[in-house]
C-alpha positions as CSV (number, residue, x, y, z in Angstrom):
1,M,25.3,-17.9,2.3
2,A,24.6,-14.2,2.0
3,I,21.5,-12.8,3.7
4,T,19.6,-10.0,2.0
5,F,17.3,-7.4,3.5
6,D,14.4,-8.8,1.4
7,K,14.8,-12.2,3.0
8,A,15.5,-10.9,6.5
9,L,12.7,-8.4,6.7
10,G,10.0,-10.4,4.9
11,I,6.9,-8.7,3.7
12,H,6.9,-6.0,6.4
13,Q,8.8,-3.5,4.4
14,H,6.3,-3.8,1.6
15,A,3.4,-3.4,4.0
16,V,4.9,-0.2,5.4
17,E,5.3,1.1,1.8
18,A,1.7,0.2,1.0
19,R,0.4,1.9,4.1
20,V,2.3,5.1,3.2
21,K,0.8,5.0,-0.3
22,R,-2.7,4.5,1.1
23,A,-2.2,7.4,3.6
24,E,-1.3,9.7,0.7
25,V,-4.4,8.7,-1.2
26,L,-6.7,9.0,1.8
27,A,-5.2,12.4,2.6
28,N,-5.8,13.5,-1.0
29,N,-9.4,12.5,-0.6
30,L,-9.8,14.5,2.6
31,A,-8.2,17.5,1.0
32,N,-10.7,17.4,-1.9
33,A,-13.8,16.7,0.2
34,D,-15.4,20.0,-0.9
35,T,-14.2,19.9,-4.5
36,P,-17.1,19.5,-6.9
37,G,-16.9,16.4,-9.1
38,F,-14.0,14.9,-7.2
39,K,-14.0,11.1,-7.1
40,A,-12.7,9.4,-4.0
41,R,-9.9,6.9,-4.6
42,D,-8.4,4.1,-2.5
43,V,-5.7,1.5,-3.0
44,D,-6.2,-2.2,-3.0
45,F,-4.0,-3.2,-0.1
46,Q,-4.5,-6.9,-0.7
47,A,-3.4,-6.6,-4.4
48,M,-0.3,-4.7,-3.4
49,M,0.6,-7.4,-0.8
50,Q,0.0,-10.1,-3.4
51,K,2.3,-8.4,-5.8
52,A,5.0,-8.0,-3.1
53,Q,4.6,-11.7,-2.2
54,E,5.0,-12.7,-5.8
55,S,8.1,-10.5,-6.3
56,M,9.6,-12.0,-3.2
57,S,8.9,-15.6,-4.2
58,G,10.3,-15.1,-7.7
59,F,7.1,-16.5,-9.4
60,Q,5.9,-13.4,-11.3
61,M,5.2,-13.1,-15.0
62,A,8.2,-12.0,-17.1
63,K,8.1,-10.2,-20.5
64,T,10.3,-12.4,-22.7
65,N,9.4,-11.0,-26.1
66,E,8.7,-7.5,-27.3
67,A,5.2,-8.6,-28.5
68,H,4.2,-9.6,-25.0
69,M,2.0,-7.2,-23.0
70,D,3.6,-5.5,-20.1
71,T,2.1,-6.8,-16.8
72,S,4.3,-4.9,-14.4
73,L,2.1,-1.8,-13.8
74,S,3.2,0.5,-11.1
75,A,1.2,0.5,-7.8
76,S,-0.3,3.9,-8.6
77,D,-1.8,2.6,-11.9
78,S,-3.1,-0.9,-11.1
79,D,-4.0,-0.7,-7.4
80,L,-5.6,2.8,-7.3
81,L,-9.3,2.3,-7.5
82,Y,-12.4,4.6,-7.4
83,R,-14.6,4.2,-4.4
84,V,-18.4,3.6,-4.8
85,P,-20.2,6.3,-2.7
86,H,-22.8,5.3,-0.1
87,Q,-24.7,8.5,-0.7
88,P,-24.0,10.4,-3.9
89,S,-23.8,14.2,-3.6
90,V,-25.4,16.8,-5.8
91,D,-22.1,18.2,-7.0
92,G,-20.7,14.8,-8.0
93,N,-18.2,14.6,-5.2
94,T,-17.9,11.0,-3.8
95,V,-15.9,11.8,-0.7
96,D,-17.6,11.2,2.7
97,A,-15.3,13.1,5.1
98,Q,-16.3,11.1,8.2
99,Q,-15.6,7.8,6.5
100,E,-12.3,9.0,5.0
101,Q,-11.2,10.1,8.5
102,T,-12.1,6.7,9.9
103,R,-10.2,5.0,7.1
104,F,-7.2,7.3,7.6
105,M,-7.1,6.6,11.3
106,R,-7.4,2.8,10.8
107,N,-4.6,3.0,8.2
108,A,-2.5,5.0,10.7
109,M,-2.9,2.2,13.3
110,D,-2.1,-0.5,10.7
111,F,1.0,1.5,9.7
112,Q,2.1,1.7,13.3
113,A,1.7,-2.1,13.7
114,S,3.6,-2.8,10.4
115,F,6.3,-0.4,11.5
116,Q,6.6,-2.1,14.9
117,F,7.0,-5.5,13.1
118,L,9.7,-4.0,10.9
119,N,11.4,-2.4,13.9
120,S,11.5,-5.7,15.7
121,K,13.1,-7.4,12.6
122,F,15.8,-4.7,12.7
123,S,16.3,-5.2,16.4
124,G,16.7,-8.9,15.9
125,L,19.2,-8.4,13.1
126,T,21.2,-6.0,15.3
127,K,21.3,-8.5,18.2
128,A,22.4,-11.2,15.8
129,I,25.2,-9.0,14.4
130,K,26.3,-8.1,18.0
131,G,26.1,-11.8,19.0
132,E,23.6,-11.2,21.8
């Protein structure tokens, strides 16, 4: 029986990808903290993990006819949401720099944890290949 990386690594590779995507979005929010009219965005991490789980299990919707609607939106389209501001600003910008920095740091810690899980999976595979 052949083993694939998807089966061997589990959900961890998708978690790292989702954390990277979220870091990009949060960094964009921080970069535009002073841009008038800019709307803060964030990704729905739970939705991204749900999609990854469904794709791994093989139980996702499939388009079998040209008349069917396409349900396979990319992560940037379906999981990127606008954030509701706690305190609206006069210029229409919804970015709160302190909250964005907190979210960015939390995401960085979560990324590190996901990366360590992924690294331990690779270490286990390496040991299995070497016969240790």
